[in-house]
C-alpha positions in Angstrom: 22.9 34.0 -34.3 19.5 35.7 -33.5 19.4 37.7 -30.3 16.0 36.8 -28.8 14.0 33.5 -29.2 11.5 32.9 -26.4 10.8 36.0 -24.4 14.1 36.8 -22.8 16.1 33.7 -23.8 18.9 34.1 -26.4 19.4 31.5 -29.1 22.6 30.3 -27.5 20.9 30.0 -24.1 18.0 28.0 -25.7 20.5 25.6 -27.3 22.2 25.0 -24.0 19.0 24.6 -22.1 17.6 22.2 -24.7 20.8 20.2 -24.5 20.7 20.0 -20.7 17.0 19.0 -20.9 18.0 16.1 -23.2 20.5 15.0 -20.5 23.7 16.3 -21.9 26.4 17.6 -19.6 27.7 21.2 -20.0 30.8 19.8 -21.8 28.7 17.7 -24.2 26.4 20.6 -24.9 29.3 22.9 -25.6 30.9 20.4 -28.0 27.6 19.7 -29.8 26.7 23.4 -30.2 30.3 24.4 -31.1 31.0 26.8 -28.3 33.4 26.8 -25.3 32.5 25.2 -22.0 32.8 28.7 -20.4 30.2 30.1 -22.9 27.9 27.1 -22.2 28.3 27.6 -18.4 27.5 31.3 -18.7 24.4 30.6 -20.8 23.2 28.0 -18.4 23.8 30.2 -15.3 22.1 33.1 -17.0 19.0 30.9 -17.6 19.0 29.5 -14.1 19.4 32.9 -12.5 16.5 34.5 -14.5 14.1 31.6 -14.2 11.1 31.9 -11.9 10.4 28.7 -10.0 6.8 27.7 -9.4 5.9 26.8 -5.8 5.3 23.1 -5.0 1.5 23.4 -4.6 1.3 25.1 -8.0 3.5 22.5 -9.6 1.2 19.8 -8.1 -2.0 21.5 -9.5 -0.5 22.0 -12.9 0.7 18.4 -13.1 -2.7 17.1 -12.0 -4.4 19.3 -14.6 -2.1 18.0 -17.3 -2.8 14.4 -16.3 -6.6 15.0 -16.2 -6.4 16.6 -19.7 -4.5 13.6 -21.0 -6.9 11.3 -19.3 -9.8 13.1 -21.0 -8.1 12.9 -24.4 -7.3 9.2 -24.0 -10.8 8.5 -22.8 -12.3 10.0 -26.0 -10.1 7.8 -28.1 -10.8 4.8 -25.9 -14.5 5.0 -26.6 -13.8 4.0 -30.2 -11.1 1.5 -29.4 -11.3 -2.3 -29.0 -7.7 -2.8 -27.9 -6.9 -4.0 -24.3 -3.7 -1.9 -24.3 -5.7 1.3 -24.6 -7.7 0.3 -21.5 -4.5 -0.4 -19.6 -3.2 3.1 -20.5 -6.3 4.6 -19.0 -6.0 2.5 -15.8 -2.3 3.6 -15.5 -3.3 7.2 -15.9 -6.1 6.8 -13.3 -3.6 5.2 -10.9 -1.2 8.1 -11.5 -3.8 10.8 -10.8 -4.9 8.9 -7.6 -1.2 8.6 -6.5 -0.7 12.4 -7.0 -3.8 13.2 -5.0 -2.7 10.9 -2.2 0.8 12.5 -2.3 -0.8 15.9 -1.7 -2.9 14.5 1.2 0.2 12.9 2.8 2.2 16.1 2.5 -0.7 18.0 4.2 -0.9 15.4 7.0 2.9 15.5 7.6 2.7 19.3 7.8 -0.2 19.1 10.2 1.7 16.6 12.4 4.8 18.8 12.4 2.6 21.8 13.4 1.1 19.7 16.2 4.5 18.7 17.5 5.6 22.4 17.4 2.5 23.5 19.4 3.1 20.8 22.0 6.8 21.8 22.4 5.8 25.4 22.7 3.1 24.5 25.3 5.7 22.5 27.3 8.1 25.4 27.2 5.5 27.8 28.4 4.5 25.4 31.2 8.2 25.0 32.1 8.7 28.7 32.3 5.6 29.1 34.4 6.7 26.4 36.8 10.2 27.9 37.1 8.7 31.4 37.7 6.4 29.9 40.4 9.4 28.3 42.1 11.5 31.5 41.9 8.6 33.6 43.3 8.1 31.2 46.1 11.8 31.4 47.0 11.8 35.2 46.9 8.7 35.3 49.1 10.2 32.9 51.6 13.4 34.9 51.7 11.4 38.1 52.2 9.5 36.6 55.2 12.8 35.8 56.8 13.4 39.6 57.2 13.0 41.0 60.8 10.4 43.6 59.9 7.5 43.7 57.5 8.9 46.9 56.0 12.2 45.1 55.3 10.4 42.1 53.9 8.3 44.3 51.6 11.5 46.1 50.4 13.3 42.9 49.8 10.4 41.4 47.9 9.9 44.4 45.7 13.7 44.6 45.0 13.8 40.8 44.2 10.7 41.1 41.9 12.2 44.0 40.0 15.5 42.1 39.5 13.6 39.0 38.5 11.5 40.9 35.9 14.7 42.6 34.5 16.5 39.2 34.3 13.5 37.6 32.7 13.2 40.3 30.0 17.0 40.2 29.3 16.7 36.4 28.9 13.8 36.7 26.5 15.7 39.2 24.4 18.7 36.9 24.1 16.8 33.8 23.2 
């Protein structure tokens, strides 16, 4: 069998991929090609591991371009047609293009809603942290004022603030 067919794909790999695209199982592909199941699995895995997958946005744009191209071609033929079926095909294509465009918009809206939720949660966490800090500071200040002298209150407050800062930093590092 020839070594290279399309770019990097071997003849055997191409046969297995074509069979899988037609809907055959690995076992069916192996039997139809005349190879072992292990060879078919190896060819399939080689194809999958070397394949570059297009991001979803690019897939959407490519699909939309293909539909628009098909729509243009059908429209050219439709200009010379008198058959109702041809008009129905164009309407179905238009519906498909519109559905794809709406799908993209709905995905964008969902992403924006998720980002809003995340921002709200982060804001709530920050506010919670600030409130807890305020309460802890208040407690430290009240304890410091219970000291007998101003010097002892100042020392207690500075010690407590230092410990509070260290604990806060340690907690942030672990979370």
